[in-house]
N, C-alpha and C positions, 0 to 999 in steps of 0.2 A: 524163873520159875523152874523148880525142880522138877524131875520126871516122878518123885514121890508124891508132890503136890497133885499132879495130873492122875496119876494111878488111883490116889484115894479120892479124887472128885467123881471119878469114873466109876469108882467102887460104890461110893455114897449114892450115885444117880441110878445103878444099877439095883442097890437094895431098897431104896425108896420106891422106885415103880414095881418090883417084884411085892411090894408089900401094901402097895396103895389098893384099897377097895373103894370100888364105886359107890357113890349112893344108892341104896335099892338093894344092896347085897349082892350085887352078880360078882361073878369070879373075878379076881385079881388076876394081873399080868403073870405073876408066880405061878399061881394055880394053871392058866389056860396053857403056858408055855412048859408046865411040870418044870419051874426053875431053869430053864434054859435060855437065860439072856446074859450074854457076854460084851464085852469090851472088844473092840476093835474087828476080832474076827471069831466065828465060831470053829469049834475044833473039827477035825476032819471027820468025817461018816458021823456029824450029829444028828441026832434025831430030830424028825420034826414033829409040830411045828418048833421053830427056835427064832432068837432075834438077837440083835447085834446094835451097840450104842457105841457111837464115837464122836469125838470132841473136833470140829472141824472148823476153817476159816479164821482161826485164833489170831488176834492182832491186839495191839495198844494202839488207840486213836482217842481224840477229843483232847479237853482241856486237861484231864487228869490221867493222859497217856501212859505216863511213867507209873501209876497205882493200878489202874485198870484193865483187864482185858475183856475183850468181847469177842464172841464167836457163836458158833452154832452146834447144837446137840442133833446128831443124826440117828433115828432109830430106823434099821430096816428090819422087816420079819418075813419069815419065809415058812411057807405050809408045804405038805406033800402027802397025798394028790392034791389037784386043784379044788377039790372039795373042800380044804381045809380053809379055803378063802375067807369065809367066816370067821375064823380064829384069828387070821391075820387083821382083818376089819376090826374085828373087836379089840384085839391090842393096841392097835391106834387111837381107837376111841377113848380107852381108858387112860393112856398115856396122855393123851390130850387132857381129860380131866385132870390127872395127876400134875401136870403141866401149867394149868390155868391159875395165874397168880402166885406162882411157887417162889418161895424165898425162904432160904436156910443159911445156915452159918457151916460153910465146908472148908475151912481153913481160910475162913473171909467169909463176908457178905456175898452172896450168890444169889442174882436173880434171874427167872424166866422171863424174857420180856414177852415174847409173843411168837405165835406159830408161824413160820413162814411159807411152806409149803406142805401138803400131804398129798403123795400119789399112789394110786393101786397101779403098779405094774402089769403088762401084760407077760404071758408066759414067752421066753424065748423062742425065736424061730428055729426052725430043724437046723441043725442037729442038736440044738438045745433040749432040755429036759421040757416038753410041752405041759406036765403035769405039775409044775412050780407055782404056787400062789406067794405074791410078793408084794408087799406094799412099804413105803418109807415116808417118814414125817421129820421135818426140822424145825426146831424151836432158835430163836435167839436168847442169847444169854449174855449177861454182865456178871464180873467177879472182880473184888477187890481182894487177892489173895493176900494172907499173912506174909507169904513170902515177899512181896513188894511192899506193902505198905509199913511194914516194919522200919522200913528206909526213910519213911515221909518225915519230913521236918516242920511242926506247926509254925502257922505265920508268928514272928516274933521270936522263934527260937534259933533263927540263924544268927550267927556273930555278929 
């Protein structure tokens, strides 16, 4: 898989999450975070609240391991002061709704399988910043990227 495919996938997931509006007309993740959702890490001195999305645990396994990638989508959300904890939880709630039964073509068929975990993390102990609200959610996914499936040989095509 090329880095371009990975970067494009992360960008597409971030754009989808920012734009997703939950039923009932609640605010979107993009509105709550004022657009501050990034891949891998937030910029230095990023305003709060903000979030980070990354792809982890990526592997090829199973009968079609040469064609399918399995991994995890991790979202970390941070708020400051601690009173922003409700924004942190709201973003994770909305992300859960957004990824429920989510399937799309992101350079190949992409499916979110299930939420693996969701954690509300305590503020770090001193000398850490005790006013940080943080939460984390992880989903499993499967992806059949075009960068791999383009090399597949259909049954009967082999010489």
